[in-house]
N, C-alpha and C positions, 0 to 999 in steps of 0.2 A: 600428231596422228599420222598414220601412214599416208593418207590421201594428200596431205600437205607436204610431208617430208619427201615423198618420192619425187616431186617436181624438182627438188633441190638435188637429191641423190643422182637421179637420172641425168642431170645436166652437169653435175660435178661441182656444185657449191661445196661439197666436202673437200675440194681441193682448194678452198679458201680464195674464191674470186674477189677481186676489187672491182666494184661496179662503178663505171664512170659517172653515171647520174648521181650516185651518192657521194663520190669524191667531189664532184662538181657542186652539189648542194651544201657542202660544208662552208661554202663562201657565205651562206646566209648567217651563219654564226660568226665567221671571221669578220663580217661586215660591221658586227657589233663592237669589234675591238680593232680600232683604226691601225695600230701598230703591226697587226698581223700581215703575213705575206699575202699578196693578192693572187697567188698561183692557182687558187681554186677556180678563178673566174673563167680563165680560158677554157678549163675543162668542161665547164657548163655547156659550151657550144662545140666541143671537140667531137669529132666523128673520124672513122677511118679515112685515111687520105691516100693519094697515090704515092708510089714508092719515091717519087722525086721530092716528096715533101716530108718524108719521114727519116728517122735516124737510121744508121747502118745496123746490120744484124748484131754487131758488137764492136765495141770501141774501148780504148784505154780510158777514155773520159767516163763512159758509162760504168765500167768496172770500178773506177776510182770513186765515183759518186755512190755506188752501191755500197762499197766498203765503208765509206764515211757515214752513210746513214745507218748501216748496221751497227757500227760503234755507237752512234748516238742513241739508237733505240735500245741497245744493251744497257746503257746507263739509265735511260728513262724507266725502263721496265725492271731494272735490277735483276736481269737475267744474263747468264754468261754466254759467250759464243763458244760452243763446245766443239764444233767441227767446221770444216770449210763448207762453203755453200756455192753451188754452181749458179751463175747469173747470166741470163740471156735475154735478148729482144726477140719477139715473135711477130710475124706478120698476121694479118687478119685471117688468112687462109690457114696458117699453122695453128692458130688458136682454135679455129673451127674444126680441123682435123683432130686436135687434141680432144676436144669436147666429145666428138663422135666416138673416138677410140675408148674414152673413159666410160661413156654411156654404155657401150657394148659390153665392157668388162664388168660393169657393176650390176646390170640387170638382165634377166631373162625376159623373153618375149612374153611369157605367161604372166610375169610380175607386172610388166607394163600394161597388159590387158586388164589385169585385176585393178590396177590403180585407176584407169580411165573409167571403167565401170563403177568403181566406188564414187569417183567425183561426180559422175552422171546421176548416181542413185541419190546423192545428197543435194543435187541440183546446182552444183558449183560450176560446172562447164556444160555447154550445150551437148546434146548427144551427137557423136561423130566428130567432136572438135579435134583438130590435128595437134594434140598437145606437144608431141616430141619435136616435130618439125617447127612448130611455132616457137618453142623455147629455145631451140638451137639458133634460129634466126635472131631472137632477142639478145641472147647472151654473146653471140658472135659480135654483135655491135657494142654490147655494153662492157665486155671484159676489158678492164684497163690493165690488169695484172693478175697474177696468180702464184701461189706456192704449192708445189706438188710434194706432198709428204712422202710419196714412194720414191721418187727419183732425188729428193732432197735438192730441188731445183727451183729457182725463183724466176719467173718470167715477167716481162712487161710488154705490152702491146706496142709495137714500133710506131703506131699512129699517134701516140701520146707525144706532144711536143717535148723537146729535151728539157726545156726549163721547168716543166711540169712533172718530170719523172720522179723526183725525189719525194713528192707527195704520195705517189703510188708506192714507192719503195718503202716509206714509213709504215704503211698498212701491211704490205705483204711480208716485210722482214719481221714485223711483230709475230705473224703466224709462224715464221721460220724459228724464231727464238722460242716461242712457246712450244714448238714441236720438239726442239732439242732438249728442253727441260721436262716437258709433260707428255710427250708422244701423242699429239692432238688426235690423229686419225683413230688410233685404237681407243683413246679415251672417249671420243664421240661415239664410236661404235658399241662401246661397253653398255650404253643405255638400251641397246636392242634387247628384246623386241618392242619395248615401249617407244612408239614413234614420237609421242608428244614430249617424252623426256629426252629423246635424241635431238629434237628441234630446239629444246631448251639449251642443250649443250652447244648446238651450232650457234646459237644466240650469244653464248659466252665467248665463243671463238671470234665471231665477226664483230661483236660489240666491243670487246677488249681491244681489237685491232683499230676500230673506228676512234675509240677513246684515245688510244696511244697516238693516233694520227693527229688528232686535235692537240695533244700535248707537244708533239713534234713541231706543229705550226706556232705554238706559243712559247717555244724554248727560249727564245731571246728575251722574252718578258718575264721569265721565271714564274709563270703562271701555269696551273694545270687544271684539269677538269674538276678537281676537288674544290677549287676556288671560285667557280662560276656557277650560275643557275643552270637548270635543265637545258642541255645542249640539243636535246632532240625536238624540242618544240619548233625552232626555226628550220632545222634540217628537214624535218617532215614536211612542212609546207612547201618548201623549195623542191623537195624530191617529188611530190605529187605534181608540182608545176612542170618539172622536167619530164616526167612520165607523159604528160599530156602533149609535149612537143615530139615525143619519139613515135614515129609512124606505126610501129608494132605495139608498143605498150599503150598507145592511146586506144587501141581497139581491143586490148586484152580484157578478158573476163575480170571482174572485180577481185576475185580470189587470187588470181595470178599476180596481179599488182601488189596485193597486200602480203602474200606469201614471200615474194621477192624481197620486199622491204623489211619484214619482221625481224630476221636475225640481225640485221644492221641497226635499225632504229631502236627496237625494244632492247636489243642487246647492249647498245650504247647506254641507254638510260639505266639499265641494270648495272652495268659496269661502273657508271659514275656514282650510283648510290652506294655500291659496295665499297668503292674507294673512299667515299666521304665517311662511311661507317668504320673504316679502318685507318691505318696510318699511311696508306698509299699503295704504290705498285709493289713494294716489297712483301705485302700480304697477299699478292695475286694467287700464290700457291694454295691458299686456303680454299679457293673455289674449286680447284682441281682435286684437292683432297676431299671436299664435300660439296659435289656438284649439285646444281638445282635439278629437281625431279620432275618439273612440269613447266609448261609455258605460263601457267599461272604465277609461278614464283619469279619468272622473268618480268612479267607485266606488273607485278606488285612485289618489289624487292623486299618490302618489310616482312612479307610472309616468309621469304627465304631467310632474312636475317634473324627471324624469331623461330625458325625451325617448324613452321606450319606446313604440312604435307597434305596432298590430296587423299581422298578416301579410296580405298581399293574396291572397285566395282567389277563383278564378273557376270558372265552370261552362262547359262546352263549348257551342258553337253547337248549339242544340236542334232545329232544324227537320228534321234527318234522323234524329233520335233518338226522337221521339214520333210516334204515328200521325197521319196527315195531317189528320184531322178534329178534332184537338186545338189549342187556341190558348193562348198564353201570357197569363195574367192579371196576373202580378206577378213581378218579380225584384229582390231586394235583399239587404240585410245584416241579420242577426239581432242581433249584438252580445252581450256578456256579460250584459247586463241581460235581453234577450230570451231567451237560453238558460236563464238562471236561472228566468224565469217559466215556461217549458215544463216544466223539471225539477221545479219546485214544484208545478205542476198535476198531473203524472203520477206523481210520487214523493212527496216531502215537502220542507218547507222546509230542514231540516237537511242532508239529503243534496244539495239544490240548492246550498246555500252552500258545501259542501265541493267540489263538482264544477264549477260554472260558472267559477270563476276560472282554471280550465285552459284556458278559451277563448283562442284566439290569432288567430282570423279565421274568416269563414264567407261563404257565399253560398247563397241559397235561390231556388227558382223554384217557382211554382204554375201548374199548366195545368188547362184544363177541356174536357171533351168537350162540344161545342157542342149535341149532341142530348140526350145523357143527363144533362147537367149534373153528371157526376161529376168529381172532381178528382184530379190527380196531383201529389204534392209531392216535390221533390228538395231535399235539404239536405246541403251539404258543409261539413265543419268541419275546422279546423286546431287541434291541441291542443299544449300546451307540450313535452311529452316522451313516450317510450314508455310510462312507467308511467302517466301520465295517460290516454293513449289506451286502454291495457288496462282501466283503471278506467271510462272512458267507455263502452267496449264493453259491459261487464258491466251497468252501470247503465241504459244506454239500451235494452238488450235487455229488461230488466224494464219500463222505462217503456212501451215499444211493446206489451208484452203486456197492461199496464194499460189502454192506450189502446183496443185492439182486444179486446173481451171474447170474441168468437167467433173461434177460430182452428183451422185445419186444416192438414195437410201440414207440420208443423213440421220444420225441417232445420237442424241446428246443426253447425258446424265451428269450429275456432279462428279467431276474428276474423270469422266470417260467420254470419248468422242470417237465415232467411227463413220465411215462413208465409203462408198464404192467409187473407184476411179477407172479410167480406161486401162490402167496397169494392175488393178486388183484392188483388194480391200486395204483401207488405210485405218490404223487404230492408234489411239493415244490414251494411256491411262496413268494416273498418278495415285500412289498410296504412300501415306506419311511424307517423307522427304525424298522419294524416288519416283521417277517417271520412266515409262517405256513406250517407245513407238515401234510399230511394225507396219511396214509399207510393202505393198505388193503381194499381200498374202490373203488367204482365206480366213474366215472366222474361226475355223477349226484349228488352223495353224496358230493364230494368235492365242487361242485358249490354251494350246499345249505350252507356249512360252509363259503365259501367265500363270499357269499351274506349276511349271518347273521352277519358277523363281519363288514359289511358296505363297502367292497371293490367293485370296478367296476369288471365286468365280466373278468375272465382270458382268455388269448388267446385260441381260439378253434383249436384243432388239426383238420386240413383239410385232409379228407380222399379222396384220388384221386380214382375215380372208375377204377375198373380194366378194361383194354382194351382187348376185345376178340382177341385172337391170329389170325393173318392173315395166311390163308391157301392158298398156291400157288398150284393149280392143274396142273398136267402135261398133256399137250394136246397130243393127238395121231398124229402121223405123217401124213401129207397130201400128197396123190400121185399126181404126175404131170399129167396134162391132155394132155401134148404135145405128139404127136404120135411118136412113136419110142424112147421114153425116157426109159432108162433102169435103 
């Protein structure tokens, strides 16, 4: 979905970054195979160093090593080297400058603003969170190498120790070889405007590079990812541990941490299962001919292998449904990964893992009042079956209560829930196997959306008229008329 994808697009993961923490965490898997190189270990603690401790900007040794690794990766992947590749070392400042430049070229200020407001509307980042500058700092420290498909150039951060550079090369040169055969940048962008599908293609790119890197490390043993158990289990645990050690990532919102890891970890698991279901890397071209269409297919490779695709969910034409002074900021698809992140944020990880796989399709839209800068969120979901829908209604009702701490005028009926918050009305309704939430709206606006999608009217909250208080007047005492009464 857009709100997750934009974090990666704005900082340049589409340039195929190799993250130091993930390269480092591969040692967790390597440790299970004693004959593997221990080169991942020092990456786990590697950080940018002073120039006196790093490699020169270029050297014959670096070029020779890169050419050797390129040849080895060509054989592993069964992909030809079709054209020369520029290879350079970059300083931390050069990496940062590159990220800033790519960010400016890729996004308009209005798009960045819409992304941030969408994240806030879903409750995934605090209001006013400096996402751009935060992610720039994170990735400046984390980028170990990258492949630029525009310049056809491969970079390695010059703070990576010389004897560790081949590991980074194996990852980034996989991107280069895939680009020469499949034109990766345009292939990923072809999924637009569906951001969930675009994130799925990103996961193929990063996941295949991670899996190829593991194969490179096991080259001498003549073992591949097809021959071993799920490589992501150990890598995930170590990645989370490494994140906790990073001063920026340790304080990052949960969604940022998960979004940063998703293409690498889920993508690696998807690639491994694809390779096991086929004859190996020589069948890699089949993914590019028939790409996954959702993060759900990445998270559950069997769905991809069996051709199970999401349901297409739409929202009605909005112009007659929202107040005239509101404008559309963003409309796109959340996906199973995105839904899981919302549930994890508002409920907890275990409940999210149980509920998110019921996702079958969705569409969301975020609107803004141009004057007040308040937002309206509309989110429509399709779920697998009636039981999943009932489960979702109960869980998401609770999630909304967690999201809005101040609530008044609560009204509950079977499959319908509404209340007033400081941001406006909040509504949740489920019919058959679909649910819709409208947040920050009036009941009139909700009713318009409800009618536009073809549903019968929702239960009306009955307002009981206030009863005037009964005032009991105290009567003055009456004197007795009997003579002699005292």
